[in-house]
C-alpha positions as CSV (number, residue, x, y, z in Angstrom):
1,M,35.2,-5.8,46.8
2,M,32.6,-5.9,49.6
3,Y,29.2,-7.5,49.3
4,K,26.3,-7.2,51.7
5,V,24.7,-10.6,51.5
6,Y,21.5,-9.3,53.0
7,D,21.1,-6.9,50.1
8,I,21.4,-9.9,47.7
9,V,19.3,-12.6,49.4
10,G,17.6,-11.0,52.5
11,E,17.6,-12.6,55.9
12,Y,17.2,-16.2,54.6
13,A,20.3,-17.6,52.9
14,I,18.7,-20.9,52.0
15,T,17.9,-21.3,48.3
16,P,20.0,-22.4,45.4
17,D,18.9,-19.4,43.5
18,G,20.1,-17.0,46.2
19,G,23.4,-18.9,46.3
20,Q,23.8,-18.6,42.6
21,K,23.1,-14.9,42.7
22,L,26.0,-14.4,45.2
23,Y,28.3,-16.8,43.2
24,D,27.7,-14.9,40.0
25,Q,28.8,-11.7,41.7
26,I,31.9,-13.0,43.6
27,H,33.3,-15.6,41.2
28,P,34.7,-13.1,38.6
29,C,36.4,-11.2,41.3
30,L,38.0,-14.3,42.8
31,L,39.2,-15.4,39.4
32,T,41.2,-12.2,39.2
33,D,42.7,-12.7,42.7
34,E,40.6,-9.9,44.1
35,T,39.8,-10.1,47.8
36,V,36.1,-10.4,48.5
37,E,34.5,-9.4,51.8
38,L,31.1,-10.9,52.5
39,D,29.1,-9.0,55.2
40,F,26.4,-11.3,56.6
41,A,24.8,-8.6,58.9
42,G,21.1,-9.2,59.0
43,V,21.2,-12.7,57.6
44,K,19.6,-15.0,60.1
45,V,19.0,-18.4,58.5
46,F,21.4,-20.5,56.5
47,A,20.9,-23.7,54.6
48,S,23.3,-26.0,52.6
49,P,21.6,-25.4,49.2
50,F,22.5,-21.7,49.4
51,V,26.1,-22.5,50.6
52,N,26.6,-25.2,47.9
53,F,25.7,-22.8,45.1
54,A,27.4,-19.7,46.6
55,F,30.6,-21.3,47.7
56,G,30.9,-25.0,47.0
57,Q,31.1,-24.6,43.3
58,L,33.9,-22.1,43.6
59,L,36.1,-25.1,44.2
60,K,35.6,-26.2,40.6
61,D,38.3,-23.8,39.5
62,I,39.7,-22.1,42.6
63,P,41.9,-24.1,45.0
64,S,40.7,-24.1,48.6
65,E,43.9,-22.5,49.8
66,K,43.4,-19.5,47.5
67,L,39.7,-19.2,48.6
68,N,40.8,-19.1,52.2
69,Q,43.1,-16.2,51.3
70,L,40.6,-14.3,49.2
71,L,37.3,-14.7,51.0
72,E,36.6,-12.7,54.2
73,F,33.4,-13.3,56.2
74,T,32.1,-10.7,58.6
75,S,29.0,-10.7,60.9
76,L,28.5,-14.4,60.2
77,N,26.7,-16.2,63.1
78,A,27.7,-19.6,64.5
79,D,25.0,-21.4,62.5
80,G,26.3,-19.8,59.3
81,W,29.9,-21.0,60.1
82,D,28.6,-24.5,60.8
83,V,26.8,-24.8,57.5
84,I,29.7,-23.3,55.5
85,N,32.3,-25.6,57.2
86,H,30.1,-28.7,56.6
87,V,29.4,-27.9,52.9
88,M,33.0,-26.9,52.1
89,T,34.4,-30.1,53.6
90,R,32.1,-32.1,51.3
91,A,32.7,-29.8,48.3
92,K,36.5,-30.2,48.7
93,R,36.2,-33.9,48.5
94,Y,33.7,-33.7,45.6
95,Y,36.0,-31.6,43.4
96,S,39.3,-33.2,44.4
97,D,38.3,-36.9,44.1
98,E,37.1,-37.9,40.7
99,K,36.0,-41.4,41.8
100,Y,33.9,-39.9,44.6
101,R,32.5,-37.3,42.2
102,N,31.5,-39.9,39.7
103,A,29.8,-42.0,42.4
104,V,27.9,-39.0,43.7
105,D,26.8,-38.0,40.2
106,T,25.7,-41.5,39.4
107,V,23.6,-41.7,42.6
108,I,22.0,-38.4,41.9
109,T,21.3,-39.2,38.3
110,D,19.7,-42.5,39.3
111,M,17.6,-40.9,42.0
112,A,16.4,-38.2,39.6
113,A,15.4,-40.8,37.0
114,S,13.3,-42.6,39.5
115,F,10.9,-39.6,40.0
């Protein structure tokens, strides 16, 4: 299945909501071992909240090795690659290391409670 990311989020791939929209479309395909091609033509700006929601949470139930086989990126600029690589490195640790995940969740919960 091929998705034009621009048609889903426009030229700014920056918000959690945009990332969730993409995730909601690609996640079911990936769960059935369907290859997903993501065309980033026209997308100019990337931010980690988008990438966390679009791709990071895929690691909850899909191993990174399988994602590498099933996800194909086209027309992704260097900034997009940088953000994806950074976020996925952190997400792999988050989902594979329970102690680390609990520590991160505790810090975030404590910070949220202080507002």
